[in-house]
N, C-alpha and C positions, 0 to 999 in steps of 0.2 A: 174342539175335539169331542168325539162322541163319548157317552158315559161308559159304554161297555169296553172301550179301548183304554180307558184311564188306568185300570188295574194292571194291564199288561204292557203299558207304554213305558218308555225310558224316562227318566227324570228330565233329561235334556229335551226330549220331545214335548214334555208337558210345559217346561219353561219357555221353549221357543215356539209354542203353538201360536200360529197366527203371525209369526214374525219372519223376517228375512233370514232363512237358514244358510243362504249362500254367503252371508257375511262372515268374516274371519273368526269371530268369537265362537260361533257354533262349531266350526271345524276344529278349532283349537281344543275345545272342551271334549269334542267327540273323540279326538285322537290322543287325549291326555295319557291314558293308561299305556297306550302303545309306545308313546314317546318316553315315558318313565322306564318301561321295561328295556327299551332300546338303549337309553342312557346308562342304566345300570349294567347292562351287558357290555357296552363299550368301556365303561369305567373298570369293570372287573377284568376285561381283556387287557386294558392298559396296565393295571396293577400287576397282572400275571406276567406281562412282558417285562415290567420293571424288575420284578423278583427274579425272573429267569435270567435277565441280563446281569443282575448283581451276582448271582451264583456263578454264572459263566465267567464273568470277569475275575472273580476271586480264584476260580480254578485256574484260569490262565496266568494270573499273577503268581500263584504257587509254583506252577511249572516254570515260569520265567525266573522266579527267585532261585529255584533249585539249580537251573542252568547257570545263573549268574554266580551263585555260591561256588560252584565247581570251578569256574573261571577265576574267581577271587582267590580261592585256595592255591591255585597254581601260581598266581601272581605273587601272593604273599610268600610262598616258598622261595620263589626266585629272588624277591627282595631280601629275604633273610640270608640267602646264600651270598648275595652281593655284599650285604652289610658285613657278613663274617669275613669276606675277602678283604674288605677295606679296614677292618678293625686292626689296631696295632697289636703287636704281640704282648702278652701279659708280662708285667715287670718281674724280674728275677726275685726269688725269695730272699728275705733279709739274711745277712750272714749270722751264723750262730755266735752268741756272745763268747768272747774269749775268757776262759777261766783264768784268774790270776794264779801265778805259780805258787806252789806251796813253799812256805818259808821254813828253813831248817829250824828245828825246835829241840831243846834239851829238857829232859824231865827234871822237875824240881824234887830234890831229895831232902826231906827235913833232917836236920842234924841230930844224930844220936851218939851218945858216948858208949861205945862198945869195945870189946877187944878186937885186935887185928884179925884173929882167927875166925871171928864170927861174921865178918863183913864179906858179903858175896860180891862177885865181880860186877854183876849188873846193878847192884845197889850203891856202888861207889859214886860219889858226886863227880861231875866232869871237872876237868882242870879249868882254871880261870882263863887261860889263853884261848881255849876253845869256845868260851862264852862271849867273846868280844863281838861276834857278828851273827849270833843266833838269838832266838827268843826263848824265854823261860816259860815252860808250859807244864801240862799234866802228863805228857808222854814224850818219848823220843820220836822225832820225825825227820826224815831226810827231805831236803829241798834246797832252794837257792839261799844264798846268804842274806841276812837282814841288813839292808843298808840304812834303815831308819834308826838304828841304835846308836846313840851318841855316847861314846866312851868318855870316862872322866879324863880331865887334862893330865898331862904327864907331870906337871908341877905339883900335883897333890901328894906325891911320894907314895902312890899306891893305896891311898886311903879310900878312894872311891867317892870323894865328895865333889859335887858339882856346885860351883858358885852361882848364887842367885844373880839375875841381871841387875846391873847398877842403875839406880834411879837418876833420871836426868834432872840436873839442878835447874830450878826456875830462875830466870833472869829478872831479878827484883829491881833493876835500874831502868827497865823499859817503861814506856808509857802505856798503861793498860786501857783498853777500850771497854772491857766488861769486867766488873769486879763484884764481889759479894756484897759489900756495903759501899754505896756511893758517897762521895764527898758532899758536904752540906755547909750552909752558912751557920756560924756558931749561934746556938740558941734555937735552931730549928726554923720552922715555917713562920711562927709568930714574930720572931726576931727579924727575919728577912722582910716581912711585911712592914714592920716599923721602920726599918732602914730605907725601904723604897719610898714610904710616905714622907720621910725626912729629906732624902737626897734626890729623888727623881724630879726633874723639871720637864714639863711638857713643852716640846719645841713650839715656838710661836707660829712658824709657817704651817706646821701640821695642824695646829689648833685653829688657825684661820681657815684652812682648807677642809676642816672637819675630818681629818684623817685619824683613824684609830685602828688598833689591832694588836697582835702579839708578835714580839720579836724574840727569836730563839738565838741565844748567844752561846757559842762554844769556846771553851778555854781549858787550860791545863792547871790542875792543882797538884803541886809536888808533895813530897813526903812531909815537908815542914808546913804545908798549907799555903804556900805562896801562889799567887795567881799570875799566869803568863799566857802569851799567844791568844789574846782575846779577839774574837771576830764574830760578827753577826752572820748567820747562815740562812736566815729566812725572816720574813716580815717586811712591812713597808719601809722603803729606803729613807723616808723622811724621819723615821723614828729610830733607825738603827744606830746612829751616832750617839744619841743620848743613852741607849741601852748599853753600848760598849763602855761609855764613860762611867756609868754607875757600877759596872762589874769591876773595872780597873780600880775604882776608889773604895771597893768593899772591904779591903784589908785581907787578913788571913782567914782561910777556911779550914774546916775540919777535914783532914785527908781521908781518902778512901782506904778501905781495909780489904786485903786479899790473903786468905789462909792465916789470919791472925796478925798480919803485918801491915803497917801503913805503907802505901805505894803511891806512885805517881800515876795519875789517870786523867782521862778526858772527862769534862763535865759539860752538859747542855742545860742551860738555865733559861726558861721562858720568862719574859717580862711583858705584861699586858698594859697597854695604854688605852684608857677609856675616857671619853668626854662625858661630863655630867649633863643630863638633859635638863633644860629649864622648866 
């Protein structure tokens, strides 16, 4: 390239001086700015179309929503009317509480000692016959007769005394199941333990089978302390016979006490059989 043309020449012409300008690289660089402008214009147009489409769609949706809301309102009203038609009638109001009838009442007049001339007609106390079926109160009141008043018996000769209810006598000859103080072996627990160590024999069959446990024996102790109706109610069967035998041979017991009296009662006595470990 000539020297006088360098200052006015394009950069691309300087770079591709003496080269094949028909090659694609020269054309690409030559049209670069044009392509950039075209791309930006196309991009802006696309963005503009997108925004326009967005706003248009929103506007259409609002119009559609308004139309749908109108239709929905009509449908909801129809549904409410149908529901009202199918609803059962409201229950009747509860009945008003019935007020109890007023009971006839006679005014209580405190007794005073005065002359007959000084007693007013409204201050005179009512007759006894009129008070049989009325209540005594602070004022006179008309009403129904009081059926809850219990008059004194005729046999009290007009004294107005009502007898107290008679107490039911306790049957002291029955066999009590629950008492205040239970029957026990004379001498207490220590004496009972000594008696068992002395009299109790471990059955050989149960000992060989290594059977052990507690047998509960039920029996009756009468007022004199005598033992009767002895039976085992729980525990290993192999040990029950020996437990019953020991109770029967135990002699007299101290009777149970109920309300300060010695009574006949049931007694449950546990007896424990235990093998000593070697």
